[in-house]
C-alpha positions as CSV (number, residue, x, y, z in Angstrom):
1,M,-21.9,-23.7,-29.2
2,I,-19.1,-26.5,-29.5
3,K,-16.7,-24.0,-30.8
4,R,-17.3,-21.2,-27.9
5,A,-17.0,-24.1,-25.3
6,C,-13.5,-25.2,-26.9
7,A,-12.7,-21.0,-27.0
8,W,-13.2,-20.9,-23.2
9,F,-11.7,-23.6,-22.5
10,D,-8.7,-22.8,-24.0
11,R,-8.8,-19.2,-22.5
12,Q,-9.2,-21.4,-18.8
13,S,-6.0,-22.8,-19.8
14,D,-3.8,-20.1,-20.6
15,F,-4.8,-18.8,-17.5
16,F,-3.6,-21.5,-15.3
17,Q,-0.7,-21.9,-17.3
18,I,0.0,-18.5,-15.9
19,I,-0.9,-19.2,-12.3
20,V,1.1,-22.2,-12.9
21,F,4.4,-19.7,-14.2
22,L,3.9,-17.6,-11.3
23,I,3.8,-20.2,-8.7
24,L,7.3,-22.0,-10.1
25,I,8.2,-18.7,-10.2
26,F,7.3,-17.5,-6.9
27,L,9.3,-21.4,-5.7
28,V,12.6,-20.3,-7.1
29,R,12.7,-17.4,-6.1
30,T,12.0,-18.4,-2.6
31,F,13.3,-21.8,-2.0
32,G,16.1,-21.9,-4.8
33,F,17.8,-18.2,-5.3
34,G,18.1,-14.8,-5.1
35,L,19.4,-11.5,-6.1
36,Y,20.4,-9.3,-3.2
37,Q,21.4,-5.2,-4.0
38,V,23.8,-3.9,-1.3
39,P,22.2,-1.1,0.9
40,T,25.0,0.1,3.0
41,G,28.7,-0.7,3.4
42,S,28.6,-2.5,6.6
43,M,30.4,-5.8,4.5
44,E,32.8,-3.5,3.2
45,T,35.3,-3.9,1.6
46,T,34.1,-7.2,0.7
47,M,30.7,-6.2,-0.5
48,L,30.4,-2.8,-1.6
49,V,27.4,-0.6,-1.8
50,G,26.1,-0.8,-4.9
51,E,26.6,-4.3,-5.9
52,R,24.4,-7.0,-6.7
53,F,25.2,-10.5,-5.6
54,F,23.7,-14.5,-6.0
55,A,22.4,-15.9,-3.5
56,D,22.0,-19.7,-3.5
57,K,18.8,-20.3,-1.3
58,L,18.4,-24.3,-1.9
59,T,21.4,-25.9,-0.1
60,V,21.3,-24.0,3.2
61,H,17.9,-26.4,3.7
62,F,20.3,-29.8,4.3
63,T,23.0,-28.7,4.1
64,P,24.9,-26.6,7.6
65,I,25.1,-23.3,8.0
66,K,29.3,-22.7,8.2
67,K,31.7,-20.5,10.2
68,G,33.2,-18.1,7.7
69,D,29.6,-17.8,4.9
70,I,28.0,-15.2,4.1
71,I,24.7,-15.5,4.6
72,S,21.6,-12.9,3.7
73,F,18.9,-13.7,6.7
74,N,15.5,-11.6,7.5
75,S,15.8,-8.9,10.3
76,P,16.2,-10.3,13.3
77,N,14.6,-7.1,14.6
78,F,11.1,-7.4,12.8
79,D,8.1,-8.0,14.9
80,Y,6.1,-10.9,13.3
81,S,2.5,-11.1,13.2
82,D,1.0,-13.6,15.9
83,N,-1.5,-14.5,13.0
84,C,0.7,-17.8,11.6
85,V,-1.2,-17.1,8.0
86,I,0.5,-13.5,8.2
87,K,3.1,-14.2,9.1
88,L,4.0,-16.7,6.6
89,W,3.2,-14.2,4.2
90,Q,5.6,-11.5,6.0
91,K,8.3,-14.3,5.8
92,Y,8.3,-15.4,2.5
93,I,6.3,-12.4,0.5
94,W,6.2,-9.1,2.1
95,G,7.8,-8.1,5.1
96,P,11.2,-7.5,6.9
97,D,14.5,-6.2,5.2
98,N,17.2,-8.7,4.1
99,W,20.0,-8.3,5.6
100,T,23.7,-9.7,4.8
101,K,26.8,-10.6,7.5
102,R,29.3,-13.4,7.7
103,V,28.8,-16.2,10.2
104,I,31.8,-16.0,13.0
105,G,30.2,-18.5,15.5
106,V,27.6,-21.7,15.0
107,P,25.3,-23.5,17.4
108,G,27.4,-24.8,20.2
109,D,30.9,-22.4,20.0
110,H,31.6,-20.3,22.6
111,V,32.5,-16.7,21.0
112,Q,34.1,-13.6,22.9
113,G,34.9,-10.4,21.8
114,K,38.2,-8.7,23.3
115,I,40.5,-5.7,23.0
116,E,43.7,-6.3,22.5
117,N,47.0,-4.1,22.5
118,G,44.1,-1.4,22.0
119,A,42.5,-3.5,19.0
120,P,39.7,-5.7,19.0
121,V,39.8,-9.6,18.2
122,V,37.7,-12.5,18.4
123,Y,38.1,-15.6,20.0
124,V,35.9,-19.1,19.0
125,N,36.3,-21.9,22.0
126,G,39.7,-20.2,23.0
127,V,41.2,-20.0,20.0
128,K,42.2,-16.3,18.6
129,L,40.6,-16.1,14.7
130,D,42.8,-14.6,11.9
131,E,40.4,-12.8,10.0
132,P,41.9,-11.0,6.6
133,Y,38.7,-10.1,5.3
134,V,38.0,-7.6,7.8
135,N,37.9,-3.8,6.4
136,K,41.4,-2.4,7.4
137,Y,40.7,0.8,5.5
138,P,39.5,4.0,7.5
139,L,36.0,5.2,7.0
140,I,35.1,8.8,5.9
141,A,31.6,10.5,6.7
142,V,30.3,11.6,3.5
143,W,26.9,14.0,3.3
144,T,24.6,11.9,0.1
145,N,22.1,13.1,-1.9
146,N,23.6,16.3,-1.3
147,S,24.9,18.4,-4.3
148,N,25.6,21.7,-1.9
149,I,25.9,21.2,1.8
150,Q,25.5,24.9,2.5
151,S,22.2,25.2,1.2
152,K,19.8,24.2,4.2
153,K,17.2,22.2,2.0
154,L,19.4,19.7,0.7
155,F,21.4,19.6,3.5
156,K,17.9,18.2,5.9
157,R,17.3,16.4,2.7
158,S,21.0,14.4,2.9
159,S,21.7,11.7,4.5
160,L,25.3,10.8,6.3
161,M,27.1,7.6,5.4
162,Y,30.8,6.4,6.5
163,F,32.7,5.0,3.0
164,S,36.1,2.9,3.0
165,F,38.9,5.1,1.7
166,D,42.3,4.6,1.0
167,P,44.0,7.8,2.2
168,Q,47.2,7.4,0.3
169,K,45.3,7.7,-2.6
170,K,43.3,11.2,-4.1
171,F,39.8,11.3,-3.9
172,D,38.7,11.4,-7.2
173,D,41.1,8.0,-7.7
174,Q,39.9,6.4,-5.0
175,P,39.7,2.3,-4.9
176,F,35.5,1.8,-4.2
177,Y,33.7,5.0,-4.2
178,T,33.8,8.3,-5.7
179,I,34.4,11.0,-3.2
180,N,33.3,14.5,-4.1
181,P,35.2,16.4,-1.1
182,V,32.5,19.1,-1.1
183,D,30.4,16.4,0.4
184,I,32.5,15.2,2.7
185,A,31.4,15.8,6.4
186,Q,33.5,17.6,8.7
187,H,33.5,18.6,12.3
188,N,35.4,22.2,13.5
189,L,36.7,22.0,9.6
190,I,38.4,18.8,9.9
191,P,36.8,15.4,8.1
192,Q,34.7,13.1,10.4
193,I,37.5,10.0,10.0
194,L,37.0,6.5,11.7
195,E,40.2,4.7,12.1
196,P,40.2,0.9,11.8
197,N,41.4,-2.0,14.9
198,K,39.9,0.9,17.0
199,P,37.3,-0.7,19.8
200,M,33.5,0.6,19.2
201,K,31.3,1.1,22.3
202,N,28.4,2.7,20.7
203,Q,24.7,2.5,19.4
204,S,26.5,0.3,16.4
205,G,27.8,-2.1,19.1
206,N,30.5,-3.2,21.5
207,D,33.5,-5.1,20.8
208,E,34.1,-6.7,24.0
209,F,31.2,-10.1,24.6
210,D,31.2,-13.3,26.0
211,V,28.5,-15.5,24.4
212,K,27.9,-19.3,24.2
213,L,25.7,-19.7,21.6
214,E,22.8,-22.8,21.7
215,D,20.9,-25.0,19.2
216,E,19.4,-22.8,16.6
217,E,21.8,-19.8,17.3
218,Y,24.9,-17.9,15.5
219,W,26.8,-15.3,16.1
220,V,27.0,-12.8,12.8
221,M,29.0,-9.7,12.2
222,G,29.6,-7.3,9.1
223,D,33.4,-7.6,7.5
224,N,33.3,-3.7,7.9
225,R,33.4,-3.8,11.8
226,L,33.2,0.0,12.0
227,G,29.9,0.2,10.4
228,S,28.1,-2.8,10.8
229,Y,25.3,-3.3,12.9
230,D,25.1,-6.4,13.8
231,S,25.0,-9.5,17.2
232,R,27.4,-6.9,19.0
233,S,24.2,-4.7,19.0
234,W,21.4,-7.5,18.5
235,G,22.6,-10.4,19.9
236,V,22.3,-14.0,18.5
237,L,20.5,-14.8,15.3
238,N,18.2,-17.6,15.4
239,A,18.3,-20.0,12.4
240,E,14.6,-19.9,11.0
241,H,16.1,-16.1,9.9
242,I,18.3,-17.2,7.8
243,H,17.0,-18.3,4.0
244,G,20.6,-18.1,2.0
245,R,24.2,-18.0,1.0
246,I,26.1,-15.1,-0.6
247,K,27.8,-16.9,-3.3
248,F,28.6,-14.6,-6.3
249,C,28.9,-10.8,-7.6
250,I,27.1,-10.4,-10.7
251,F,27.8,-6.5,-10.7
252,S,29.7,-4.0,-9.3
253,V,28.6,-0.2,-10.0
254,D,29.6,3.3,-7.9
255,T,26.1,4.4,-7.3
256,L,23.4,4.4,-4.5
257,K,20.6,4.5,-6.9
258,S,18.3,1.2,-6.4
259,W,16.7,1.7,-9.2
260,W,19.4,1.5,-11.6
261,I,17.9,0.5,-14.6
262,I,16.1,4.3,-14.5
263,Y,19.5,5.4,-14.1
264,V,21.2,4.2,-16.8
265,L,18.4,4.6,-19.4
266,R,18.8,8.4,-18.2
267,H,22.4,8.6,-18.1
268,P,23.9,5.6,-19.6
269,L,27.4,7.3,-20.4
270,E,27.9,8.3,-17.0
271,F,26.0,5.1,-15.6
272,W,28.9,2.6,-17.7
273,S,31.5,4.6,-16.3
274,K,30.8,4.0,-12.8
275,I,30.7,0.6,-13.3
276,R,33.6,-1.2,-10.9
277,W,34.6,-3.7,-13.6
278,S,37.8,-5.5,-12.0
279,R,34.9,-6.4,-9.0
280,C,32.5,-7.8,-11.5
281,C,31.3,-11.5,-12.1
282,R,33.5,-12.7,-9.2
283,F,32.7,-15.1,-5.9
284,V,32.5,-14.0,-2.3
285,R,34.6,-15.5,0.2
């Protein structure tokens, strides 16, 4: 009987240790640090699709967010539940997508977007910003997940994405993404290209704005101004949605595959050839 009791307590102890371990993992991942994968090109060329980043989730709780910080936050468009328990579940466990943008204005700032000499510029508190991080490359429209755009079935399953590219280099020698000329989207036989430093007045936002930020309000924008869905479209970002600062790029691979571990197991040689070695293990700013 005593042996059975001891065995039972041992099993309970093991179960308790597992629970404590899982709780610790949850706390560290929620309030300590996070790992993020870039799904879109909104922060090009600072951050590219296929890169994985480390985010500091700890210091945002006791140090202020500064202009120029690259932050991670919950989608401001997410419809949270009115039930406080469900809302906590949505906020910390399973709910909105994680977005990444650069902080342009902080509480108390007066942020203005203007068009000067045909190009968009940003003023904060009357001072024109010097923004060396803004993407200076044109964007080219590319059909993804599509090896033959003439096939109607594949065409329907394809998605159109805009990638930064260097027009001075060949498509097989691009610095950011491998671009297959067959997949380039065309209109009347002309590739769809978005030129940098052009004013934006469409569904992605408007480069002309005038906002006075109140307490707990931030103005955020993507470095890839032609391809970023940011405060120009949905307005100010409330501080409650912010949960980390992007600090370090762990590695960078030229692939849209989200399940990259499976991809590397199935196509190891191809995967290693797609790694952007010069962009791995670096701090971002």
